[in-house]
N, C-alpha and C positions, 0 to 999 in steps of 0.2 A: 504494500500500500504506500503510495507516495506521501512523503512527509513535507509539510509546509510550516514554516516559522513565521509568525506574525509578530513584528516588533512595533508596538503602538502603545502610547500612554493613555489613550482614550478607551476606557473599559467598554463603553457602549459599542463603539466601532469594532474593537477587537472581538467582542463577543458575537456581534452580528455576523461578521465575516467568518469567524471560527465555527459557529454553529452550522451555518450554511455549508461550509466546506466539509465538516464532519458528516452532515447529512448526505453529501455527495460521495462519501466514502474515503475521505482523506484523513490522514493522521495529522493533527494540528497541535503545535506547541506555541506558547505565547511568552513574550517578555514585555515589560512595561517601561524599560529604559534602555539606552544604548549600550551600556556596559554589560547588562545581562543578556541583551540580544546578541551582541558579538560573541560572548562566551557560549551561548547556546548554539550559534551557527557553527562554531568550531566543534563543540561536543556532539551535536546531533547530525551534522552533515545533511541538512534538509535538501529536498529536491527543488525548493523555491523559498525565497525570503520575500515577504511582503513588509516593506519598511516605511514607517512614517519618518518625516524629516525633523519635525519639532519634537524632540525627545528630551527628557531630563538627563542630566549627567554628561552624555555625549550625543551630539546631534546626528541625525540620519546621514548627512553628507559624509561625516567622519566615519561613521559605522560602515557605510558603503565602501569607502576607500580602504578601510582596514580589512574588510571581508575580501576585497580584491587583492590586497597585498599578501594575505595569508595563503600559503600554498595549498592547504587542505580545503579552503573555501573559495578559492579564486574563480572557479568555474560555475559556482551556484548562481542560477538566474536570480536577479533582484528586480522586483516590481515596487517602485516607490508609490505609496498610497498616502497622499498628503493634501493638506489644505492650501499649500503654497502653489498657486497656479499661474504665476507670472511667467512670461517667456524666459526670463533670465533664470528663474528657479528651475525650470525644466532643463535648460542648457547646463546649469550647474549640476543637476542630478545625473544627467547623461555623462558629463565630464567626470563625475565621481565614480562612475562605473555601472549605473543602473541600466537594465535592459529595456524597461518600459516605465511609464509614468502615468498614474491615474490620480486625478484631482478629486478631493472630497469637497462637498458632499457628492456622492454618486447616487444614481437612481437604483435603489435596492430591488425594485420590482422588475427591472430589466437585467439583462446580463451585465456583469461588471465590466462596462465599457464595450465598445464594438470590437470584439476579438481580444480585448485586454483583460478578460477574466482569467488571467494568466495562471493556469494551473498546470504544473509540470507533471507529465507522465513520461517516465523513463522508457525509451525505446531500445537503446543499445549503448554499449560502452565503446569508446574509441580504443583500438588496440594500443597497449603500451602506456596509457595514461589513466590511472584510476580516477582522477578527479574530473575528467571531462565527461560530460553527459550530453546526449542529444535528446531533445524534448519535442513532444507533440503538444501543441497548445489547443485548449478547448475552453469554451465559455462555461461558466458556472452560474446557474440561476440563483440569485440571492432572494430569498423569500422572507420578508419581515414578519409574516404571520407565523413563522415557524419558531419564533422565540417569544420570550416574555413581553407583555405589552408595555412594560415600563422602559424598554429599550427602543421602541419604535417611535 
């Protein structure tokens, strides 16, 4: 089962995304700050990191750069999931190493973005490189009715 790490300090967003991913059959882990998120990325070797930018302790740009510099995590796809939606924020996110960028708030009743509901499904390993993965991307329907009413 593919593992996804959500690094987000907003418990409502993290729970909304996590519950819907779990309902779709993914193993989801969460961290609420950049330090814990980076440590979990190294420890768990997830198939995808969903990363907020405005995090306590260490911001998401720095976490992204550190994940990219660490040999064990360098090839993990990173989807930035953040309220920072200015063009320069997106450029900075991609320059930090993000694979894609989704701006909050997003429509939870639709797929998480047009093809950006970036859930990694491992297809194969590249010979000779343990950390390199090829991924098939597919949308995940996020259903707000599937969770407690106080989060919607």
